[in-house]
C-alpha positions as CSV (number, residue, x, y, z in Angstrom):
1,X,0.0,0.0,0.0
2,X,1.4,3.3,-1.1
3,X,0.8,6.3,1.4
4,X,1.1,8.9,-1.2
5,X,-1.5,7.3,-3.4
6,X,-3.8,7.1,-0.5
7,X,-3.2,10.8,0.6
8,X,-3.8,11.7,-3.1
9,X,-7.3,9.9,-3.0
10,X,-8.2,11.3,0.5
11,X,-7.0,14.9,-0.9
12,X,-9.4,14.8,-3.8
13,X,-12.1,13.5,-1.8
14,X,-11.9,16.3,0.8
15,X,-11.5,19.0,-1.9
16,X,-14.9,17.6,-3.6
17,X,-16.5,17.8,-0.4
18,X,-15.4,21.3,0.3
19,X,-16.4,22.4,-3.3
20,X,-19.8,21.3,-2.7
21,X,-21.0,23.6,0.1
22,X,-24.3,21.9,0.5
23,X,-22.7,18.6,1.1
24,X,-20.2,20.4,3.4
25,X,-22.7,22.1,5.4
26,X,-24.7,18.8,5.8
27,X,-21.7,17.1,6.9
28,X,-21.1,19.2,9.9
29,X,-24.7,20.7,10.5
30,X,-26.9,17.8,10.5
31,X,-25.6,15.8,13.6
32,X,-25.6,18.7,15.9
33,X,-28.9,19.7,14.5
34,X,-30.3,16.3,15.1
35,X,-29.0,16.1,18.5
36,X,-30.7,19.3,19.7
37,X,-34.0,18.8,17.8
38,X,-34.3,15.0,19.1
39,X,-32.8,16.0,22.8
40,X,-35.7,18.4,23.2
41,X,-38.2,16.5,21.4
42,X,-37.8,12.9,22.9
43,X,-38.5,13.8,26.6
44,X,-40.1,10.8,28.1
45,X,-40.6,12.6,31.7
46,X,-44.2,12.6,32.6
47,X,-44.7,16.2,34.3
48,X,-47.0,19.1,34.4
49,X,-50.1,16.8,33.5
50,X,-53.2,19.0,33.1
51,X,-56.0,17.9,35.3
52,X,-59.5,19.1,36.7
53,X,-61.2,18.3,39.8
54,X,-65.1,17.6,40.7
55,X,-65.3,18.3,44.5
56,X,-68.6,17.3,45.7
57,X,-67.7,17.5,49.4
58,X,-66.3,21.1,49.3
59,X,-64.7,20.5,52.7
60,X,-61.5,21.6,54.1
61,X,-60.2,18.1,54.1
62,X,-61.1,17.6,50.5
63,X,-59.1,20.7,49.5
64,X,-56.2,19.4,51.7
65,X,-56.2,16.3,49.5
66,X,-56.5,17.9,46.2
67,X,-53.8,20.6,47.3
68,X,-51.6,17.7,47.1
69,X,-52.0,17.3,43.5
70,X,-52.0,20.9,42.8
71,X,-48.6,21.7,44.3
72,X,-46.9,18.7,42.7
73,X,-44.5,19.5,39.8
74,X,-46.1,16.5,38.2
75,X,-49.6,18.1,37.7
76,X,-50.9,21.4,36.4
77,X,-54.4,22.4,37.8
78,X,-56.8,23.5,35.2
79,X,-59.8,24.4,37.2
80,X,-62.9,22.9,38.7
81,X,-65.9,21.6,37.3
82,X,-69.4,20.9,38.5
83,X,-70.7,18.2,36.3
84,X,-69.2,14.7,35.2
85,X,-70.2,15.7,31.4
86,X,-67.8,18.6,31.6
87,X,-65.0,16.1,32.4
88,X,-66.0,13.9,29.4
89,X,-65.7,16.8,27.3
90,X,-62.3,18.1,28.7
91,X,-60.9,14.6,28.4
92,X,-62.2,14.2,24.8
93,X,-60.6,17.5,23.6
94,X,-57.4,16.6,25.6
95,X,-57.8,19.7,27.4
96,X,-57.0,17.8,30.5
97,X,-55.4,14.2,30.9
98,X,-56.6,13.5,34.3
99,X,-59.8,14.3,36.5
100,X,-60.3,13.7,40.1
101,X,-63.9,13.2,41.4
102,X,-64.2,13.6,45.1
103,X,-67.7,12.3,46.5
104,X,-70.2,13.8,48.9
105,X,-69.1,13.3,52.6
106,X,-65.6,12.7,52.1
107,X,-64.5,14.5,55.4
108,X,-67.4,13.0,57.2
109,X,-66.7,9.6,56.3
110,X,-62.9,9.7,57.1
111,X,-63.4,11.3,60.3
112,X,-65.8,8.4,61.4
113,X,-63.2,5.9,60.5
114,X,-64.7,4.6,57.3
115,X,-63.2,4.4,53.8
116,X,-63.9,6.5,50.9
117,X,-63.4,5.9,47.3
118,X,-62.0,8.7,45.1
119,X,-62.4,8.4,41.5
120,X,-59.5,9.3,39.2
121,X,-60.0,9.2,35.5
122,X,-57.1,9.2,33.1
123,X,-56.5,9.6,29.6
124,X,-55.1,6.1,28.3
125,X,-54.2,7.3,25.0
126,X,-50.5,6.9,25.8
127,X,-50.4,3.7,27.8
128,X,-46.8,4.4,29.2
129,X,-47.8,7.8,30.2
130,X,-50.9,6.8,31.7
131,X,-49.1,3.9,33.7
132,X,-46.8,6.3,35.2
133,X,-49.2,8.8,35.8
134,X,-51.2,6.1,37.9
135,X,-48.0,5.7,40.1
136,X,-48.1,9.2,40.9
137,X,-51.8,9.2,41.8
138,X,-51.2,5.8,44.1
139,X,-48.2,7.7,45.7
140,X,-50.0,10.7,46.5
141,X,-53.0,8.8,47.9
142,X,-50.8,6.3,49.9
143,X,-49.1,9.5,51.5
144,X,-52.5,11.1,52.3
145,X,-53.8,8.0,53.9
146,X,-50.6,7.3,56.0
147,X,-50.9,10.8,57.3
148,X,-54.6,10.3,58.4
149,X,-54.0,7.1,60.1
150,X,-51.0,8.6,61.9
151,X,-53.1,11.6,63.2
152,X,-56.0,9.2,64.2
153,X,-53.6,6.9,66.3
154,X,-51.7,10.1,67.7
155,X,-55.2,11.3,68.9
156,X,-56.8,8.2,70.1
157,X,-53.8,6.5,71.9
158,X,-51.8,9.3,72.9
159,X,-48.9,8.4,70.8
160,X,-46.2,11.1,69.7
161,X,-46.0,11.4,65.8
162,X,-43.0,9.4,65.4
163,X,-44.5,6.5,67.3
164,X,-47.8,6.5,65.4
165,X,-46.0,6.7,62.0
166,X,-44.0,3.5,63.0
167,X,-47.4,1.6,63.7
168,X,-48.8,2.9,60.4
169,X,-45.7,1.8,58.5
170,X,-43.8,-1.1,60.2
171,X,-41.8,-1.6,57.0
172,X,-40.2,1.4,55.4
173,X,-39.1,1.3,51.5
174,X,-36.3,3.5,50.8
175,X,-35.5,3.8,47.1
176,X,-32.4,5.1,45.7
177,X,-31.6,5.6,42.0
178,X,-28.2,5.1,41.0
179,X,-26.4,6.8,38.0
180,X,-29.3,9.1,37.0
181,X,-30.3,10.2,40.5
182,X,-32.8,12.9,39.4
183,X,-34.6,10.3,36.9
184,X,-34.3,12.7,34.0
185,X,-35.0,11.1,30.7
186,X,-32.7,13.8,29.0
187,X,-29.7,12.3,30.7
188,X,-30.4,8.9,29.4
189,X,-31.6,10.0,26.1
190,X,-29.1,12.7,24.8
191,X,-26.0,10.5,25.2
192,X,-27.7,7.8,23.0
193,X,-28.6,10.5,20.5
194,X,-24.8,10.7,19.9
195,X,-25.0,7.2,18.5
196,X,-28.1,8.2,16.6
197,X,-26.5,11.1,14.9
198,X,-23.4,9.0,14.1
199,X,-25.2,6.1,12.8
200,X,-27.3,8.1,10.3
201,X,-24.9,10.9,9.2
202,X,-21.6,8.8,8.8
203,X,-23.1,6.1,6.5
204,X,-25.1,8.6,4.5
205,X,-22.1,11.1,4.0
206,X,-20.1,8.2,2.9
207,X,-22.6,6.7,0.3
208,X,-23.4,10.0,-1.2
209,X,-19.7,10.7,-1.6
210,X,-18.8,7.5,-3.3
211,X,-21.9,7.3,-5.5
212,X,-21.5,10.8,-6.4
213,X,-18.3,9.8,-8.5
214,X,-20.5,7.2,-10.4
215,X,-23.1,9.8,-11.4
216,X,-20.6,12.2,-12.6
217,X,-18.5,9.8,-14.1
218,X,-15.1,10.4,-12.5
219,X,-15.0,6.9,-10.9
220,X,-13.7,5.8,-14.3
221,X,-10.6,7.8,-13.6
222,X,-10.1,5.6,-10.5
223,X,-10.7,2.5,-12.7
224,X,-7.9,3.3,-14.9
225,X,-5.6,4.6,-12.4
226,X,-2.7,2.8,-10.5
227,X,-4.5,3.0,-7.3
228,X,-5.2,-0.3,-5.6
229,X,-8.5,-1.5,-4.0
230,X,-7.2,-1.1,-0.7
231,X,-5.8,2.5,-1.3
232,X,-8.9,3.7,-3.0
233,X,-11.2,2.5,-0.3
234,X,-9.0,3.7,2.6
235,X,-8.5,7.1,0.8
236,X,-12.1,7.5,0.0
237,X,-13.1,6.9,3.7
238,X,-10.4,9.2,5.5
239,X,-12.1,12.4,4.9
240,X,-15.4,11.1,6.2
241,X,-13.7,9.5,9.2
242,X,-12.3,12.8,10.2
243,X,-15.6,14.6,9.6
244,X,-17.2,12.0,11.9
245,X,-14.6,12.4,14.6
246,X,-15.1,16.1,14.5
247,X,-18.7,15.4,14.9
248,X,-18.2,13.2,17.9
249,X,-16.4,16.0,19.7
250,X,-19.0,18.6,18.8
251,X,-21.8,16.1,20.1
252,X,-20.1,15.4,23.2
253,X,-19.8,19.1,24.2
254,X,-23.4,19.6,23.1
255,X,-24.4,16.7,25.5
256,X,-22.3,18.1,28.4
257,X,-22.3,21.8,28.0
258,X,-25.7,22.4,26.4
259,X,-28.0,19.7,28.0
260,X,-25.8,19.4,31.1
261,X,-25.5,15.7,31.1
262,X,-22.7,14.6,33.2
263,X,-19.8,12.7,31.8
264,X,-18.4,10.3,34.7
265,X,-16.5,7.7,32.6
266,X,-13.1,7.1,30.7
267,X,-12.4,9.6,27.7
268,X,-10.2,6.9,26.3
269,X,-13.0,4.2,26.4
270,X,-15.3,6.8,24.9
271,X,-13.3,8.0,22.1
272,X,-12.0,4.5,21.4
273,X,-15.5,3.1,21.1
274,X,-16.3,6.2,18.8
275,X,-13.5,5.5,16.6
276,X,-14.5,1.8,16.2
277,X,-18.2,3.0,15.7
278,X,-17.3,5.3,13.0
279,X,-15.5,2.6,11.2
280,X,-18.6,0.7,11.5
281,X,-20.9,3.2,10.2
282,X,-18.8,4.4,7.3
283,X,-18.4,0.8,6.3
284,X,-22.1,0.3,6.0
285,X,-22.1,3.7,3.9
286,X,-19.4,2.2,1.7
287,X,-21.4,-1.2,1.2
288,X,-24.4,0.7,0.2
289,X,-22.5,2.8,-2.2
290,X,-20.9,-0.3,-3.8
291,X,-24.5,-1.8,-4.8
292,X,-26.3,1.3,-6.0
293,X,-25.4,3.9,-9.0
294,X,-27.6,6.9,-7.9
295,X,-27.4,9.4,-5.1
296,X,-31.3,9.1,-4.6
297,X,-31.0,5.3,-4.3
298,X,-28.1,5.7,-1.8
299,X,-30.1,8.2,0.3
300,X,-33.1,6.1,0.5
301,X,-31.5,2.6,1.2
302,X,-29.2,4.3,3.8
303,X,-31.9,6.0,5.6
304,X,-33.9,2.8,5.9
305,X,-30.9,0.5,7.0
306,X,-29.5,3.1,9.4
307,X,-32.4,4.6,10.9
308,X,-35.0,1.9,11.3
309,X,-32.7,-0.6,13.2
310,X,-31.1,2.2,15.2
311,X,-34.5,3.3,16.3
312,X,-36.1,-0.1,17.0
313,X,-33.2,-2.3,18.4
314,X,-30.4,-0.2,19.6
315,X,-31.8,0.8,23.1
316,X,-32.4,4.2,22.2
317,X,-36.1,4.2,23.5
318,X,-36.7,0.8,24.9
319,X,-34.1,-1.3,26.6
320,X,-32.8,-4.2,24.5
321,X,-33.6,-6.6,27.5
322,X,-37.3,-5.6,27.2
323,X,-37.5,-6.6,23.7
324,X,-38.7,-10.0,22.5
325,X,-36.2,-12.8,22.0
326,X,-36.2,-12.3,18.1
327,X,-35.7,-8.4,18.5
328,X,-32.9,-9.1,21.0
329,X,-31.2,-11.4,18.4
330,X,-31.6,-8.8,15.6
331,X,-30.2,-6.1,18.1
332,X,-27.2,-7.9,18.6
333,X,-26.7,-8.0,14.9
334,X,-26.3,-4.2,14.4
335,X,-23.4,-2.3,15.8
336,X,-25.6,0.7,17.4
337,X,-26.7,-1.4,20.4
338,X,-23.0,-2.0,21.6
339,X,-22.1,1.8,21.1
340,X,-25.2,2.7,22.9
341,X,-24.1,0.7,25.9
342,X,-20.8,2.2,25.7
343,X,-22.1,5.8,25.5
344,X,-24.6,5.4,28.4
345,X,-22.1,3.7,30.5
346,X,-19.4,6.2,29.9
347,X,-21.8,9.4,30.6
348,X,-23.9,8.0,33.5
349,X,-22.1,4.8,35.0
350,X,-18.5,6.0,35.0
351,X,-17.5,2.8,33.4
352,X,-14.1,2.2,31.8
353,X,-12.1,-0.1,29.4
354,X,-12.1,-2.8,32.0
355,X,-15.8,-3.0,32.1
356,X,-16.8,-2.5,28.4
357,X,-14.2,-4.4,26.6
358,X,-16.6,-6.9,25.3
359,X,-18.7,-4.0,23.5
360,X,-15.6,-2.8,22.3
361,X,-14.4,-6.0,20.9
362,X,-17.8,-6.4,19.1
363,X,-17.4,-3.0,17.5
364,X,-14.0,-4.0,16.2
365,X,-15.6,-7.1,14.9
366,X,-18.1,-5.3,12.9
367,X,-15.6,-2.9,11.7
368,X,-13.2,-5.6,10.5
369,X,-16.1,-7.4,8.8
370,X,-17.7,-4.8,6.9
371,X,-14.4,-3.7,5.5
372,X,-13.6,-7.2,4.4
373,X,-17.1,-7.4,2.6
374,X,-16.6,-4.0,0.9
375,X,-13.1,-5.1,-0.2
376,X,-14.6,-8.3,-1.8
377,X,-17.4,-6.3,-3.4
378,X,-15.3,-3.6,-4.9
379,X,-13.8,-4.1,-8.3
380,X,-12.0,-1.6,-10.4
381,X,-13.5,-3.2,-13.5
382,X,-16.8,-1.3,-14.2
383,X,-20.0,-3.3,-14.5
384,X,-22.0,-3.2,-17.7
């Protein structure tokens, strides 16, 4: 392999990239743009849920119960209604997503020691959000019930509040969240979006860059030149590899400084994994470019091959362990899953090379395998 010929091919490809202003702008603008757009758009936190109340009791105790929802950051109070038909209309128009109906004699029955049923109506259009919302309601109801029981025992048995609380709650559950203590979906989603941006942009740029020569006919200069297959493939990929590595640094900076995601892990492991992943993604683009002849075909096929598996099987939205057995098998056949584990482990868990070496080994295997397949498919003899 002659490094001068590799450099010549790489220089030629870089000049063509710089000459095409739209292509150059797309190279450096698309990944950060996707990062910002999806970082703000893919928010899975269930907060500020609009709700209305129908308080048929109108007592101080019922107001105290409802204030617990009004003062919570998970709910937004949108007013009171006086008829159940108004609730149906508001839920149907999506003006609210939850309604609470407090029955008559709410305070009277509680003070008498009787149980009371409060109706909560949830909009189940989005099942995951509705299930999370149900958990919020159960937690607030449980806290309200425990306080009532604690006050009752303190009054009737002459206990101090701490002793009464131990009677009400003999087993105390303390929950601690590791790695993402604030349980913010942004902290989990934004690192994975680095994978998404690279997985879509890198193969797209590579595929369009190679196919562009087929459309313009300049590929015949390569066919007739003394450049070997290896020299051509390496020289062709070097500019896109460099562009992708620059994008890695930009995306990392956006995640840490713009979205405030903590980076706790090893820079060495993160950038080594990014290097291997870029070799994988550009390899995918190279394979596509060898199979098609037009940029439009390369664009469509790249988006389908890169984007669909990335969204479904990488762990971007749903953990791979929660997928069906068949889906888990498919997830292991794409490099995106391994890089997602590395990125989240580096940002949130503080993992290093000693822990993530299996993912790095898998990425290296994909990178080598894709290069070997591309080398086998590429021929310097033009196809008829």
